[in-house]
ZADOFI-337420 format. One record per residue (C-alpha): x, y, z; chain. Coordinates in steps of 0.05 Angstrom, whole numbers, plus 32768, in hexadecimal, padded with zeros to 4 digits. Layout:
ZADOFI-337420
@x->X&y->Y&z->Z&c->A
...
END
This chain:
ZADOFI-337420
@x->869F&y->8363&z->8405&c->A
@x->86E1&y->837C&z->8405&c->A
@x->86F7&y->83C6&z->83FB&c->A
@x->871D&y->83B7&z->83B8&c->A
@x->86D2&y->839E&z->83A1&c->A
@x->86AB&y->83D4&z->83AB&c->A
@x->86B3&y->83E7&z->835B&c->A
@x->86C7&y->83BA&z->8328&c->A
@x->86FE&y->83DB&z->82FD&c->A
@x->86CF&y->83D3&z->82BB&c->A
@x->86A4&y->8402&z->82E3&c->A
@x->86CC&y->8437&z->82F6&c->A
@x->86C9&y->8461&z->82AE&c->A
@x->8687&y->846A&z->829F&c->A
@x->867D&y->847A&z->82EE&c->A
@x->86AD&y->84AC&z->82F0&c->A
@x->869F&y->84CC&z->82AB&c->A
@x->8658&y->84D6&z->82C9&c->A
@x->866F&y->84F3&z->830D&c->A
@x->8693&y->852D&z->82E7&c->A
@x->864D&y->8544&z->82CF&c->A
@x->8631&y->8545&z->8312&c->A
@x->860D&y->850B&z->833B&c->A
@x->85D6&y->8508&z->8311&c->A
@x->85A6&y->84CF&z->8311&c->A
@x->85C1&y->84A8&z->82DE&c->A
@x->860C&y->84A9&z->82F7&c->A
@x->85EA&y->8491&z->8340&c->A
@x->85CB&y->845B&z->831A&c->A
@x->860F&y->844B&z->8301&c->A
@x->862B&y->8447&z->833F&c->A
@x->85FB&y->841A&z->8360&c->A
@x->85FF&y->83E7&z->8322&c->A
@x->8649&y->83EA&z->832E&c->A
@x->864D&y->83E6&z->8379&c->A
@x->8612&y->83AC&z->8376&c->A
@x->8625&y->8380&z->8332&c->A
@x->865E&y->8371&z->8309&c->A
@x->8642&y->8387&z->82C7&c->A
@x->8676&y->83A7&z->829C&c->A
@x->8652&y->83EE&z->8294&c->A
@x->8690&y->8406&z->826D&c->A
@x->86D4&y->83F3&z->824D&c->A
@x->8709&y->83FF&z->827E&c->A
@x->873A&y->843B&z->8273&c->A
@x->877D&y->8441&z->82A4&c->A
@x->877B&y->848B&z->82B3&c->A
@x->8733&y->8488&z->82D6&c->A
@x->8730&y->8488&z->8321&c->A
@x->8703&y->8475&z->8358&c->A
@x->86C6&y->8484&z->8373&c->A
@x->86BA&y->84C8&z->8398&c->A
@x->86A7&y->84C0&z->83E3&c->A
@x->8661&y->84C2&z->83F4&c->A
@x->864D&y->84AB&z->83AB&c->A
@x->8630&y->8466&z->83C4&c->A
@x->860C&y->8482&z->83F5&c->A
@x->85E4&y->84BB&z->83C3&c->A
@x->85E7&y->847E&z->8396&c->A
@x->85C2&y->8449&z->83C5&c->A
@x->8577&y->8460&z->83AE&c->A
@x->8586&y->843C&z->8371&c->A
@x->8594&y->83FC&z->8399&c->A
@x->854E&y->83DE&z->8391&c->A
@x->8549&y->83ED&z->833F&c->A
@x->858B&y->83C5&z->8337&c->A
@x->8578&y->8393&z->835D&c->A
@x->853A&y->8390&z->8336&c->A
@x->8568&y->8385&z->82FD&c->A
@x->8589&y->834D&z->831B&c->A
@x->854C&y->832A&z->832F&c->A
@x->8537&y->832F&z->82EB&c->A
@x->856E&y->830C&z->82C1&c->A
@x->8566&y->82D5&z->82FE&c->A
@x->851C&y->82CA&z->82EB&c->A
@x->8529&y->82D0&z->829D&c->A
@x->8560&y->8297&z->82B3&c->A
@x->852A&y->826E&z->82D4&c->A
@x->84F7&y->8278&z->82A2&c->A
@x->8520&y->8260&z->826B&c->A
@x->853C&y->8228&z->8293&c->A
@x->84F2&y->8212&z->829C&c->A
@x->84E3&y->8219&z->8255&c->A
@x->8514&y->81E8&z->8244&c->A
@x->84F8&y->81B2&z->8276&c->A
@x->851F&y->81B4&z->82AF&c->A
@x->84F8&y->81B4&z->82F2&c->A
@x->84F7&y->81E5&z->832C&c->A
@x->8530&y->81D7&z->8350&c->A
@x->856B&y->81DA&z->8311&c->A
@x->8540&y->8218&z->82F8&c->A
@x->8548&y->8239&z->8344&c->A
@x->8591&y->8227&z->8349&c->A
@x->85A7&y->8242&z->8303&c->A
@x->8582&y->8281&z->8316&c->A
@x->85A6&y->8289&z->8351&c->A
@x->85E8&y->827B&z->832B&c->A
@x->85D5&y->82B4&z->82F7&c->A
@x->85C6&y->82E7&z->8335&c->A
@x->860A&y->82D1&z->8351&c->A
@x->862D&y->82DE&z->8311&c->A
@x->860F&y->8316&z->8306&c->A
@x->8627&y->8339&z->8349&c->A
@x->8663&y->8311&z->8353&c->A
@x->863C&y->82EF&z->8386&c->A
@x->865D&y->8329&z->83B6&c->A
@x->861C&y->832A&z->83E5&c->A
@x->862B&y->82DB&z->83F1&c->A
@x->8676&y->82E7&z->83FE&c->A
@x->8663&y->8323&z->8430&c->A
@x->8628&y->82EB&z->8457&c->A
@x->8664&y->82BE&z->8459&c->A
@x->8698&y->82EA&z->8472&c->A
@x->866A&y->8302&z->84A9&c->A
@x->8652&y->82C6&z->84BD&c->A
@x->86A2&y->82AD&z->84C1&c->A
@x->86AA&y->82ED&z->84ED&c->A
@x->866E&y->82F3&z->8515&c->A
@x->8670&y->82A8&z->8525&c->A
@x->86CB&y->829D&z->852C&c->A
@x->86D5&y->82E2&z->8552&c->A
@x->86D5&y->82EB&z->8593&c->A
@x->86DF&y->8337&z->8597&c->A
@x->86D2&y->836E&z->856E&c->A
@x->8712&y->8370&z->8555&c->A
@x->871F&y->8327&z->8543&c->A
@x->86D9&y->8329&z->851E&c->A
@x->86ED&y->8364&z->84ED&c->A
@x->872B&y->8342&z->84EA&c->A
@x->8716&y->82FF&z->84D8&c->A
@x->86D7&y->8324&z->84A5&c->A
@x->8712&y->8342&z->847C&c->A
@x->8737&y->82F7&z->846D&c->A
@x->871E&y->82E0&z->842B&c->A
@x->872A&y->829E&z->843B&c->A
@x->86DE&y->8276&z->8456&c->A
@x->86DE&y->8259&z->8495&c->A
@x->86AA&y->821C&z->84AB&c->A
@x->866A&y->8255&z->84C8&c->A
@x->8675&y->8278&z->847C&c->A
@x->8671&y->8237&z->845E&c->A
@x->8633&y->8223&z->8486&c->A
@x->861B&y->826D&z->8472&c->A
@x->8623&y->8263&z->8423&c->A
@x->85FF&y->821E&z->8428&c->A
@x->85C0&y->823C&z->8453&c->A
@x->85BB&y->8273&z->841F&c->A
@x->85BD&y->824C&z->83DE&c->A
@x->8596&y->8214&z->83FC&c->A
@x->8559&y->824D&z->841A&c->A
@x->8559&y->826D&z->83DA&c->A
@x->8557&y->822F&z->83B1&c->A
@x->8527&y->820A&z->83D1&c->A
@x->84FA&y->8249&z->83DB&c->A
@x->84FF&y->825A&z->838D&c->A
@x->84E5&y->8211&z->837D&c->A
@x->84B0&y->8210&z->83A8&c->A
@x->848A&y->8246&z->8387&c->A
@x->8459&y->8226&z->8355&c->A
@x->846E&y->8246&z->830A&c->A
@x->84AB&y->8269&z->82F0&c->A
@x->848B&y->82A9&z->82E5&c->A
@x->8479&y->82AC&z->832A&c->A
@x->84C0&y->8295&z->8343&c->A
@x->84E0&y->82CD&z->831B&c->A
@x->84AF&y->8303&z->8334&c->A
@x->84BF&y->82EE&z->8379&c->A
@x->850E&y->82F7&z->8367&c->A
@x->84FE&y->833A&z->834C&c->A
@x->84E3&y->8351&z->8388&c->A
@x->8516&y->832E&z->83BA&c->A
@x->855A&y->834C&z->8390&c->A
@x->852B&y->8393&z->8393&c->A
@x->851D&y->8393&z->83DF&c->A
@x->8553&y->836F&z->8402&c->A
@x->8583&y->83AB&z->83D8&c->A
@x->8552&y->83E6&z->83EF&c->A
@x->855F&y->83C8&z->8439&c->A
@x->85A9&y->83DE&z->842D&c->A
@x->8595&y->8426&z->842C&c->A
@x->8579&y->8428&z->8473&c->A
@x->85BA&y->8402&z->848E&c->A
@x->85E2&y->8435&z->8471&c->A
@x->85B7&y->846C&z->8489&c->A
@x->85A9&y->8458&z->84D3&c->A
@x->85EF&y->8432&z->84E2&c->A
@x->8637&y->8443&z->84E7&c->A
@x->866C&y->8423&z->84C3&c->A
@x->868A&y->83FC&z->84EE&c->A
@x->86D4&y->8405&z->84DD&c->A
@x->86F9&y->8442&z->84BE&c->A
@x->870D&y->8425&z->8481&c->A
@x->86EA&y->83F4&z->8444&c->A
@x->86A5&y->83F9&z->8420&c->A
@x->8680&y->840D&z->8460&c->A
@x->86AE&y->844F&z->8467&c->A
@x->86B3&y->8455&z->8424&c->A
@x->8667&y->8457&z->8416&c->A
@x->864E&y->8496&z->843D&c->A
@x->860A&y->84A3&z->8465&c->A
@x->85D5&y->84A8&z->842C&c->A
@x->859B&y->84E3&z->843B&c->A
@x->8558&y->84D0&z->8457&c->A
@x->853D&y->84E0&z->8419&c->A
@x->856F&y->84B0&z->83F1&c->A
@x->855C&y->8483&z->8425&c->A
@x->8514&y->8487&z->8425&c->A
@x->8510&y->847D&z->83D6&c->A
@x->8536&y->8443&z->83D9&c->A
@x->8507&y->8424&z->8406&c->A
@x->84D1&y->843D&z->83DE&c->A
@x->84E5&y->841D&z->83A0&c->A
@x->84F5&y->83D8&z->83C7&c->A
@x->84AD&y->83DA&z->83E5&c->A
@x->8489&y->83F1&z->83A3&c->A
@x->84B5&y->83B2&z->837D&c->A
@x->84A2&y->8383&z->83AB&c->A
@x->845E&y->8390&z->83B0&c->A
@x->8459&y->8395&z->836C&c->A
@x->847A&y->834C&z->8358&c->A
@x->8459&y->832B&z->8395&c->A
@x->8416&y->8352&z->839D&c->A
@x->83FC&y->837F&z->83DB&c->A
@x->83ED&y->8343&z->8409&c->A
@x->8424&y->831F&z->8400&c->A
@x->8453&y->834A&z->83F0&c->A
@x->8448&y->8375&z->842C&c->A
@x->8459&y->8334&z->8451&c->A
@x->8494&y->832C&z->842F&c->A
@x->84AD&y->836B&z->843E&c->A
@x->849B&y->8372&z->8489&c->A
@x->84C3&y->832E&z->848B&c->A
@x->84FC&y->8341&z->846F&c->A
@x->8501&y->8386&z->8495&c->A
@x->84FA&y->8361&z->84CF&c->A
@x->8531&y->832B&z->84BF&c->A
@x->8559&y->8366&z->84AD&c->A
@x->8554&y->8393&z->84E5&c->A
@x->8565&y->8355&z->850D&c->A
@x->85A3&y->834A&z->84E2&c->A
@x->85B4&y->8391&z->84EB&c->A
@x->85AD&y->838D&z->853D&c->A
@x->85DB&y->834F&z->853A&c->A
@x->860F&y->8379&z->8511&c->A
@x->860C&y->83B1&z->8544&c->A
@x->8610&y->8383&z->8583&c->A
@x->864E&y->835A&z->855D&c->A
@x->8679&y->8392&z->853D&c->A
@x->8656&y->83DE&z->8549&c->A
@x->863B&y->83E0&z->8505&c->A
@x->8647&y->83CB&z->84BA&c->A
@x->867B&y->83BA&z->8489&c->A
@x->866C&y->83AA&z->8443&c->A
@x->8668&y->8363&z->844F&c->A
@x->8630&y->836E&z->8483&c->A
@x->860B&y->8396&z->8451&c->A
@x->8617&y->8357&z->841F&c->A
@x->85F9&y->832A&z->8460&c->A
@x->85BC&y->835B&z->8466&c->A
@x->85AF&y->834C&z->841E&c->A
@x->85B2&y->830A&z->8422&c->A
@x->8585&y->8309&z->845B&c->A
@x->8555&y->8331&z->843B&c->A
@x->8557&y->830B&z->83F6&c->A
@x->854E&y->82C8&z->841E&c->A
@x->8514&y->82DF&z->8447&c->A
@x->84ED&y->82FB&z->840D&c->A
@x->84F1&y->82BF&z->83E2&c->A
@x->84D8&y->8291&z->8420&c->A
@x->84A2&y->82C9&z->8429&c->A
@x->848B&y->82BB&z->83DE&c->A
@x->8493&y->8274&z->83E1&c->A
@x->8467&y->8271&z->8424&c->A
@x->8416&y->8264&z->8411&c->A
END
């Protein structure tokens, strides 16, 4: 995820207009939508500016809510595909394509760049420089194959399109809720880019994001299965955060994307486990 990708041009008008009337819940939800998706929330106008400093951190409580919407869209595509007679595997792949289309595959790009940087760089400076390069290396390609393959196999293993759709909602919501603690507890690895621009959320904002993610996860997967999935996801994202801290001393926008992908994969794998 590159710095210039933080907010798509089509999203800036409605966000800036809303911010002028105060950083209310609606404005923050729009900010989260603009950061996490490529949905055209408003027509572009050349006179519009950019997000205010710290706006992303203030809006991170809405990350799981936006994630649930992304999962809902992907789940609907999966159910429609099965209605037309497609099997579990092609329906699962179509659901992943739909989610990628909504998000612009930002998180997948972040995972690939992170894999290239962590795997190809020897020093912290080299790792960060590689992560800025938009070209994909062998580590990034392997990471993309792994994330698409694991998610597709997990989805295809879930019996029934409705159950798969519920798992998608839970995975997309919970994995984005995990980004709020990362912003709260970790430090940006560089002085510029998305990490530095996002800011640090308040403790209350972070806890609201986690609470929404937990509620959605438990509601979609059930109290027992959902709790197991959330605990597994929390452990996996924590391990990824520890790796990032050791590799580059914090997070970048790409690393946040990698966290989301790790969380989504683990949630879907846990949902598929019986």
